[in-house]
Every structure is written in C-alpha cells, then in structure tokens.
N, C-alpha and C positions, 0 to 999 in steps of 0.2 A: 089772138095772142102771138106776140112776136117770139121767134126762137132766139136762143142764146147767140147763135152765129149772126142773126140779123141785127140784134142789139149791139154786138161788138162791131160789126161793119158800120152801123149808123154812128157809133161813138167815134170811130176813126174819121169818118167823113166830117162830122161836126167839129172835130179837133182841127182838121185841115182848114176849115172855114172860119175859125175863131177870130181871125184878123179882118174878116169881111162881114160886118154886122148885117148888112142887107141880105147877102147870100145866106148867112147863117139863119136869119129869121125865116126866109122863104123855105129853106131846106127843112127846118123844124116843122113848119106848117105842113109841108108835103108829107113828111114822115108820120105826122099825127093824123092825117086825113083818112078817115075810115073808108070812104068810098074808094079812094085810091088804093088802099090796102086790099080791098075786096077785088078790085080790077087786077091787081098784081097776082093775087091768088088764082083768079080765074084764068089769067094768061098762063100761069104755070100749069094748071090742070089741062088746059087745051094743048099746050106744047108737049106735055108728057103723055097724056092718055090718048089724045086724038092723032097727034102728029108723030109721036114716037121720038121726040127730041129729048135731050137731057134737061137738067134744071134751067128754067128761065123765069123763076119766081122772084120774090122780094130780095133774097140774098144776092142772086145773080145781078139783079138790077142795081143794087147798091154797090156791088163790086165794080160794075161798069162806071157808075158815077164817080167812085173813088179814083179809078184809073183816068177818067176824063179830067178830073181836077189836077192830077199829077201832070198829065200831058199839057194842059192849059198853062200851068206854071212854067213848065220848060219852054213852051213857045213864047210866053211873055218875056222870059229872060233873054231869049234870042232877039226879040224885036225891041224890047225896052230894057237894056242891061242896067240903066240908071235906077231902075226900081228894084234892084236886088234886095235892098234892105226891107222891102215890104213882104217879099216872099219867104217861105220857110227856108231855114238854114240848110236842110237836107238837099233841097232842090238846088239851091245856090252852090252848095259844095259839089254837086254833080256837074253843074254848069261850069264852075271854075276848073274842075278836073278835066273836062273835055276841051278846054281852050288850048 
C-alpha cells in the first residue's frame, strides 16, 4: 500500500508529464508495477537497516524522478529555446528570468 507522501509525489510527477503521453503512459506503468514496488521497498530496507543510510525508498526515488524532470526541462530550454511553448510555464518563466 502506498503512503500518502508517495501518492502526492506520484501525482506531481504525472502532472509534470501530462503533455508527454508516451512518458506519462510509461511512468504510470512503472508506478503500478508490483514487482518494482517490492524492489523499491527492499532497497529501502537494505539501505536503512543494513547500511545505516537514511530513506532511499519509493518516496525518495520519486523525488529524484521529479527533480530529474525539472532539470531535463531546464536543459531542453537551453538547447532548444524554440520549444518553450511545449514545456511548463514555470520552467519557461525561470528560463526567461535567467536571461
């Protein structure tokens, strides 16, 4: 069962990908994959109990994905500024502010 924080994080990721149907479909598939969920839980247990690290479970993994999407959009704007209309307005506002 997914935690509230995990569900909220997934929702934010899916919202960021709503303009990219193929990425959205793949991400939904991965979020719903039971085997992948078990592997994430196992990785979290190993990192916390055996290695003494902090959280590296599903929520952490989804936060990393969310940040990677943000960074990708920023990089794409730097390389292909003509595609600004495709990317989220928040990222394009940051891009325009930095010019």
